[in-house]
Every structure is written in structure tokens, then in C-alpha cells.
N, C-alpha and C positions, 0 to 999 in steps of 0.2 A: 230258215229265214233269211240265206242269202251269206255273203260272202264276210272274210271276219274287216274287209275295211265296210260295209256295210253295215254290220252290228256294231259295232264301236261307233262311229257316224252316228247310228241311231239314240246309243246311250247316252252319247255326247249332248244330243238334242233334245232328249226326252230326258230329261232332269225334271223331275214334275214335282207334282206334290204330293206331300206326304206325311202320315199320321201315324203315331205310337203311343202306346200309354205309355207317359216318363213324366217326370217331376218337372215345373219350370213355373217361372212368374209371367203372370198375362199382365206385361208391360212393358213397354217400350226401352229394351238393353241396346245402346249405340257401342256395344265392347267388343266388335266382331274384332277378331285378328283381319290385318290386312291377309290380301293369299301373297301366294310364293312370286309373284312377277310386284309385286312393291305396288300394283294397283290399290288405292284404297277399297276396302269394303263397304257394302252398303249396311246400314242400323241393321239390328235383328230387330226384327218385329214378333210380338205376340198378341194375341186376339179372343178374349171370349166368345164362344159361338151363341147364338140367338136362341131362345129354346120356344118354336115355333113346328106346327106342321104346314109345308110348302106343299102346292099339288106343280109336279111336274109338268108345266105344257108349253114351256117356250114365253108367258105373260111374266113379267116380271113385277107385277104389281102387290104379290103376297111377298113381297121383299121390301117392301117402301118402309118397316118401322126396321130394319137389319140394316145394321151402320157399315157400309165398304169399306174394306182398308185397302190401300193403293200398295201395290207390288210392282215393283222395278224389274224388266226384266232385258236380259244383254244377250246376246250371245257368247259361245264359249272363248274363254281369253288362250289361245293358242300359245302365248308364251308361260302359259300356268304350266304346261303338259312338256314330258320329257321330248328330244327329237326324234326318235321312232315315234311317237303317240301321235306327234303334231304332222310329220309326214303322212300320213294316212287319213287328214281330215281337208276338204274342199268345202268352202260352200262360199255365196256372195254374202258382202255386208248389207246388214241389214239396222237400220237405227234401234236403239233402246227405244222402248216404252214402258208407260204405266198404264197397268191394269186394276180390276176392283175386283177383289175376292170378299164374298159374304160367304158364312158358314153359318147354318143352321140343325137342330136335331131333336129329336122328339125320343119317345120311348122304343120306337122301331127303328126311326133309319136317321141317315146321315145325308143333310142336304146339301150342297156347294154349286155357288152359281158363281160365274167368272164372267165379266164384262171388259170386253176389249175394244177400245179406241181406234176404228179402222174402217176403210171403205168398205163396200160390199162388192167382195171380188168371189164370187162363186161359179161352179161348171159342175154339173151334174155327171158329166162323162169322166173323170178328170178328177178325183180327188188330190191330187199335188195341186190342180188352180184352183183350190178353197182351200180353205185356214183348214189346221188341227189344230185339238189339246191334249195333251199327254196328261194323267195325276198317279201320282207315286205313292204306295202308302209302305209305312215299314213294317214288316212281318220279323225278322228277327236283330234285336240292339247287337251291334250298332252297324247293322248294314248302312252301308254311302248310299247318297243321292243318285249317282251316276250308275242305278241298275245295281246297285249294291255293293258298289265299289265307291274309294274314292277317287276324286282327278290326280291326287298324287301316284297311285297306279291304278290303274282301270284294269289292271288283268287280274289283281288278288280280289278276290272275294270278302266281303267282312258280311256277307249272311243273305238273305231272302227279303225280298221285295213287290209289293203290291201296286200294279199295273193297270189304270183305266187310260184306253189307247184308242181316241176317236177320230176317225178319220170321216167327212160327210158323204157318206153314200147314199143317205135318204134326204130328203128335203127337209125346208124348214118346216118345224110343228109336225111333224113323225115320230112317235117314239121311235129311238133308238134302245138296243143292248139285247142281253140277250132271250129275254121273255122266256127263262126258266127251261132252257134247253139244256141238257149234259154238256160240261167243259164250257172253257172261257169264250170261244168262240162268238161271235154275232153276225151270221153271214149275208141278212140283208145288209143292215144299216152301217158296219164296221166298230159300232161302240163294243170292243173287248176288251174280256179281262184277263190281264197277262201278271207272268210272275217271272222275276229274273234274278238271276245270281252272281253274275258280268253280264257287262256287253255284250258278250257273244253267247252267252246262254239264254232269253228270252224265248218265251213259248208261251200260246193262249194254257188258260188253266187247265190240269188234265195231259199237256203234251210234251212232248221231250222224254227224258230219263225218269224222271221223276214217279212213280206209281201215286195217283191220285182216282178213286174208287168216288170220292163223291165231289168232284170238281163242277162248277158252275159257274153262269154268269146272271146274277140278278140286276146289275144293273141298270138302270134309265136313263136318260137323256133325251131331252127335247133341246134345236136350236134355232135359233130366227138371227134376225138382225134388223136393227130401228131404221132404217131408209132401205128395206128391199124392195118398197113398193115404187122405189124412185129409179130405178133401173141398177145397172151393172157399174160401178165405180162412185157411186153416191156413198156421201162420208154421213158415217154413223157408228153405232156402238154393234158388236159380234155379242149375243146373247147364248153360253153354254149353261146349260141348268142341268143338272144329272141328283141322282139319289141313288143309296142302298141300302139294304138292312144293316145293322149295326155289326149284327152276328149273322153268318154265313154256316159256321162249319165246315167250311170249306181250308184246310190249312194251306194253300197258297194264297187265302185273302188275308190280310188286315183286319181285325178283331176288336169293338168299339165300344164302350161302356158310360153310361150316364156316369159323370164326374172325372172322367178320363183326362189325360192332356193329348193332345196332337203336336209333331212336329209335320211342317205343310211347306212345299216349295211349289211353283207353277213352272210350265214351259207351252210354248205358243209356235205354231209352224205358221209362218206369213207364207201366203201365195204368191208375193211380189216380189218375191226374194230373185226370183232368176226367171228367163225365159220357162224352163220348164214346170215353173213354180217352187213351191219350198222341196227345198235338199233336206236329208238324214241330219245332216251334221250343223244346219245354219239355222232351226231351231232358236226363238229366244226362249231364258230362263232363268229364272229367279235365285241361283245358289249363289250368287255374292252376296245376296242378304240374308245367309248362314239360313239355320232352321226357323216358321215362322210357326210358334206354338200356339197353336189353340187349345184352350178349356174350352168341354163339352160338358155343357148344364144336367 
């Protein structure tokens, strides 16, 4: 999976969407403590997921009754890291953005819609020149949002996390995901089901040193852009629509249940970050909002 530098950088950037059974109020709570740098933290966010069955096809009309929650994303604050960790990180500056998060569930599946306001920039030959999204789910409480660690020490694991990692290797409207094959890889479209315990220890489900005979990838995702018909550079909104069964039986997946409470964060990789597209470390993330608590119906 690459060198220490690239794995650590990926972890910083792929601070992502985390779900876990936990207690929490479904209300806005601005009491999040400021980060170590002294810069203000965003307000904590709590939402209630909709009770709905969604068709994952890139058409968001069946989300029309679900209220979106704005989530601010920004690049990692290097001032929060130790000098040793900060020295390993390089990226070009990208301005913070607000994205919309919608979550729904029924008796079988969890559904996630992330909408990102940005121009249509897509390259079918190089996924670094197209956007990318990462979604992370808590498995072991109190695993941290940085691939199982906290920002204060990116080398010390606090537990395992489950990661949806989507790089756009298939076209708009094409269903991505594992389609029932063993292991976490999606060899065609690159919507991979992964796990991590630290930034340096991230693998597809079933990979690495951990034995997992039931590893699987039951993710389904379809992406689109509202202005793709207008051509490259057209302003509009990226659509990332995903689903997964609430229960998979895979110990490297988070498991969800009706009336459970989830903690959520997001990450977005911007293809306009630099000449080569997005970098591992330069991704925008929601960490400074704290955990987004989502109560499932």
C-alpha cells in the first residue's frame, strides 16, 4: 500500500464518515472543544436519518423529502500535528467547502448521499484528475477518525475502522461496488471496502495480516454531476449515492441496527488541488466539526 509517507498522508486525508452504536442527542451541540492549534472548532452536528428506501442510481429525486445537513470540509491543520508528523505532509492549498449530507435507512440497508458543489472535472483515464470520496465507519470504540487514531498521535491505534473508499474508475451512472465477490476490492470501479487500525495499516477487507474468511464488499454506489452534459468546467453539483446492508457478517465492517446512533465524518478529494489532481494528504475533511451523530430510524 505504499511508503510510510503515503500511508500517513492518505490517513490524514481520508478522515471520513464514521458510524457506530453510541448514545448521543439528535440536536445541534456547539460545545466542541477547540483544536490544539487554538483555531476554533466547528459546531458539533447531530441529525436523525430518514426512514426511506432509496434506489441507488444517481437520480436524487427519491431524496427530495430528506433534509440535507450542511457539513464544512477543510484540509488538515498542520499546526495540530507534531513536527515529525507535519514534516511528512505535503499538499497544495484548497479552499474549504460546505457539502450536503443525507442519510436514510430501511429494515435492510443504509443509504448515504453526499452532494458537493464544484465544477465538472472528470478524467476517465486518471482517477486523481477526478473527485474521490472516502467514508469511514467505527468498528472498535473508541477508534479515532484518522484511520483508527486521533490527530494527537497518528501512530497509536485506538481500534479498527471500516472505510468506503471510492475512486471514480467507472463512468457516471455505472453501478460501483464489490457485487458480491470475496474480499473488499472492487476491481472494476474502485469502490473498495477497506479497514484500518492506523494510517500505516489499511487494507481491503480480507487483506493484510488479519485472518477474515468472510470478507466481502456489498457496497453499491452510483455517481453523477448535475452539469456533466454542459462539458468540462461547468459549475454544478457532484452526486455520490451509496448503500450497504445494515448487517454484513464481516468483522471488518461496521454493523448497524434500527434505532442505533451513528457518528459521522466526511472527506472529499478535489481534482483541482494541483497539476496532478488530488494528493493523498490534501483532501478536505469534516474532522473539525467533531463527530456527526446520526440516529437511525
